[in-house]
Kinemage of the C-alpha trace (Angstrom):
@kinemage 1
@onewidth
@group {chain A} dominant
@subgroup {mainchain}
@vectorlist {calphas} color= white
{ca met a 1} P -40.397 -29.583 59.172
{ca ile a 2} L -38.521 -33.108 59.843
{ca val a 3} L -36.069 -32.988 62.894
{ca asn a 4} L -33.266 -34.827 64.543
{ca asp a 5} L -34.357 -38.275 64.278
{ca gly a 6} L -37.499 -38.442 61.422
{ca ile a 7} L -34.248 -37.568 58.793
{ca arg a 8} L -34.646 -40.564 56.932
{ca ala a 9} L -32.161 -39.897 54.331
{ca arg a 10} L -28.760 -41.482 53.799
{ca glu a 11} L -26.592 -38.080 53.198
{ca val a 12} L -27.029 -35.164 53.987
{ca arg a 13} L -26.153 -31.680 52.757
{ca leu a 14} L -25.033 -30.829 56.382
{ca ile a 15} L -25.068 -26.202 56.638
{ca gly a 16} L -23.175 -24.805 60.132
{ca gln a 17} L -24.997 -22.816 62.937
{ca asp a 18} L -23.151 -19.409 61.492
{ca gly a 19} L -24.674 -20.482 57.755
{ca glu a 20} L -21.024 -22.217 56.601
{ca gln a 21} L -20.849 -24.857 54.004
{ca leu a 22} L -19.816 -28.084 56.501
{ca gly a 23} L -20.359 -30.195 53.203
{ca ile a 24} L -22.191 -34.147 52.586
{ca lys a 25} L -22.031 -35.904 55.692
{ca ser a 26} L -24.035 -39.253 56.133
{ca arg a 27} L -26.919 -38.715 58.481
{ca arg a 28} L -25.234 -40.505 62.143
{ca glu a 29} L -22.236 -37.468 61.144
{ca ala a 30} L -24.609 -34.960 60.553
{ca met a 31} L -26.842 -35.787 64.410
{ca gln a 32} L -23.483 -36.179 66.319
{ca leu a 33} L -22.291 -32.678 64.916
{ca ala a 34} L -25.701 -30.798 65.823
{ca glu a 35} L -25.763 -32.645 69.555
{ca asn a 36} L -21.798 -31.621 70.179
{ca ala a 37} L -22.647 -28.416 69.605
{ca gly a 38} L -26.645 -28.656 71.442
{ca leu a 39} L -28.795 -27.764 68.844
{ca asp a 40} L -31.156 -29.814 66.575
{ca leu a 41} L -30.290 -31.439 62.387
{ca val a 42} L -33.597 -29.441 60.891
{ca leu a 43} L -34.390 -30.533 57.480
{ca val a 44} L -34.805 -28.127 54.788
{ca ala a 45} L -35.208 -29.010 51.689
{ca pro a 46} L -35.649 -32.841 51.545
{ca lys a 47} L -36.476 -32.951 47.541
{ca ala a 48} L -33.302 -31.640 47.344
{ca arg a 49} L -30.132 -34.199 46.071
{ca pro a 50} L -28.428 -34.642 48.311
{ca ala a 51} L -31.283 -33.866 51.205
{ca val a 52} L -29.141 -30.083 52.768
{ca ala a 53} L -29.703 -30.052 56.868
{ca arg a 54} L -29.063 -27.468 59.602
{ca ile a 55} L -27.396 -27.725 62.820
{ca met a 56} L -30.198 -24.635 64.753
{ca asp a 57} L -32.258 -24.971 67.499
{ca tyr a 58} L -35.599 -25.579 66.176
{ca gly a 59} L -37.477 -23.996 68.585
{ca lys a 60} L -35.896 -21.349 69.306
{ca tyr a 61} L -36.350 -20.878 64.654
{ca arg a 62} L -40.492 -21.813 65.681
{ca tyr a 63} L -41.388 -19.497 67.925
{ca glu a 64} L -39.518 -16.668 65.411
{ca met a 65} L -41.591 -17.341 62.644
{ca gln a 66} L -44.956 -18.053 65.454
{ca lys a 67} L -43.651 -14.260 66.548
{ca lys a 68} L -43.353 -13.182 62.594
{ca glu a 69} L -46.729 -15.081 62.179
{ca arg a 70} L -48.838 -13.160 64.932
{ca glu a 71} L -47.264 -9.895 63.778
{ca ala a 72} L -48.473 -10.694 60.133
{ca arg a 73} L -51.553 -11.147 61.344
{ca lys a 74} L -52.230 -8.009 63.445
{ca lys a 75} L -51.320 -6.253 60.579
{ca gln a 76} L -53.960 -7.360 58.473
{ca lys a 77} L -57.154 -5.417 57.645
{ca thr a 78} L -60.117 -6.909 57.277
{ca val a 79} L -62.753 -5.612 55.336
{ca ala a 80} L -66.318 -6.501 55.966
{ca val a 81} L -69.494 -6.405 53.126
{ca lys a 82} L -72.063 -5.198 54.563
{ca glu a 83} L -75.724 -5.162 52.671
{ca ile a 84} L -78.128 -2.578 52.206
{ca arg a 85} L -81.209 -3.246 51.148
{ca leu a 86} L -83.606 -1.646 49.386
{ca ser a 87} L -87.191 -2.094 47.674
{ca pro a 88} L -88.229 -0.276 44.613
{ca thr a 89} L -90.388 1.340 45.818
{ca ile a 90} L -88.590 3.494 48.599
{ca asp a 91} L -89.683 6.920 48.514
{ca thr a 92} L -87.505 9.533 49.572
{ca asn a 93} L -87.010 10.350 53.667
{ca asp a 94} L -86.094 5.957 53.341
{ca phe a 95} L -83.903 6.030 50.097
{ca asn a 96} L -81.851 9.403 52.477
{ca ile a 97} L -81.572 7.430 55.595
{ca lys a 98} L -80.376 4.107 54.344
{ca leu a 99} L -77.419 6.789 52.136
{ca asn a 100} L -76.482 7.896 55.444
{ca arg a 101} L -76.095 4.406 55.963
{ca val a 102} L -74.162 3.232 53.230
{ca lys a 103} L -71.108 6.341 53.033
{ca lys a 104} L -71.550 5.164 57.404
{ca phe a 105} L -69.584 1.650 56.531
{ca ile a 106} L -67.710 3.132 53.820
{ca ala a 107} L -66.226 5.894 55.685
{ca lys a 108} L -65.142 2.953 58.131
{ca gly a 109} L -63.365 1.086 55.173
{ca asn a 110} L -65.774 -1.516 54.786
{ca lys a 111} L -67.790 -3.306 51.080
{ca val a 112} L -71.335 -2.439 50.574
{ca arg a 113} L -73.522 -5.396 48.952
{ca ile a 114} L -76.781 -2.845 48.055
{ca ser a 115} L -79.519 -5.372 47.509
{ca ile a 116} L -82.791 -5.281 45.937
{ca arg a 117} L -85.401 -7.581 46.495
{ca phe a 118} L -88.890 -7.922 43.864
{ca arg a 119} L -91.787 -9.212 45.352
{ca gly a 120} L -95.006 -10.341 43.515
{ca arg a 121} L -95.479 -7.909 40.638
{ca ala a 122} L -92.664 -5.877 40.731
{ca ile a 123} L -89.726 -8.774 38.638
{ca thr a 124} L -91.322 -7.376 36.078
{ca his a 125} L -90.366 -3.893 36.159
{ca lys a 126} L -86.685 -4.770 36.842
{ca asp a 127} L -85.442 -0.752 35.457
{ca ile a 128} L -87.433 0.348 37.997
{ca gly a 129} L -84.988 -1.560 41.013
{ca arg a 130} L -81.759 -0.562 38.512
{ca asp a 131} L -82.659 3.058 38.810
{ca met a 132} L -83.044 2.573 42.096
{ca ile a 133} L -79.040 0.523 42.964
{ca glu a 134} L -77.963 3.373 40.094
{ca lys a 135} L -79.365 6.285 42.378
{ca met a 136} L -77.483 5.389 44.947
{ca ala a 137} L -73.882 4.681 42.806
{ca asp a 138} L -74.292 8.053 41.632
{ca ala a 139} L -74.979 9.268 45.409
{ca thr a 140} L -71.957 8.052 46.639
{ca lys a 141} L -69.556 7.992 43.567
{ca glu a 142} L -67.491 10.867 45.100
{ca ile a 143} L -66.281 8.555 48.269
{ca ala a 144} L -66.424 5.101 46.375
{ca thr a 145} L -66.168 2.954 43.705
{ca val a 146} L -68.157 0.395 41.109
{ca glu a 147} L -66.771 -2.989 42.502
{ca gln a 148} L -69.775 -5.099 41.026
{ca arg a 149} L -72.819 -3.515 38.223
{ca pro a 150} L -75.878 -4.167 39.105
{ca lys a 151} L -76.734 -8.014 38.537
{ca met a 152} L -79.819 -10.377 38.830
{ca glu a 153} L -79.548 -12.812 40.657
{ca gly a 154} L -83.536 -15.390 41.582
{ca arg a 155} L -85.220 -12.447 41.963
{ca ser a 156} L -82.738 -9.752 44.050
{ca met a 157} L -80.660 -7.324 42.460
{ca phe a 158} L -77.082 -6.618 44.045
{ca leu a 159} L -74.798 -3.641 43.424
{ca thr a 160} L -71.351 -4.106 45.196
{ca ile a 161} L -69.509 -0.869 46.152
{ca ala a 162} L -65.647 -0.698 47.765
{ca pro a 163} L -64.043 2.379 49.138
{ca arg a 164} L -62.305 4.993 47.105
{ca thr a 165} L -57.972 4.382 47.014
{ca asp a 166} L -56.103 6.453 45.372
{ca lys a 167} L -55.829 4.857 43.091
{ca asp a 168} L -59.057 5.453 42.486
{ca asn a 169} L -58.747 9.594 42.105
{ca lys a 170} L -56.719 9.917 39.997
């Protein structure tokens, strides 16, 4: 925001500290009114014709805005994307261990990206890898929804699942 001497507009539509309209004033006159009140002249709408300026305590205003920003940041929830790697030839017990880990991640509210890396000739049997990923998605369908269907990227296949929301349960 442009404050006090930084304002270059010749005329401004002035708003008082209580929000009342003071009319169109010259910049010098508006600065004088702000100084007499012991406050700052702040340009709130520079593109308007004439530009709109307000008499306010700029330091207090900035503090309030920063406070609101901090509060918004506190309430904001970050969702991490965890990754679990499977193999097309994974054994049942290993699969169950990976499944339990996926369930823990989902319970904490994280998204999970399940990937299968095809090595060597395994790339010719993509259907086995797809079945493995589908099996994982089916095993977690009560607590998670598939966000992105299985897709190939190079020698890897990926599936993304996210925790179920109340909308998903209906």
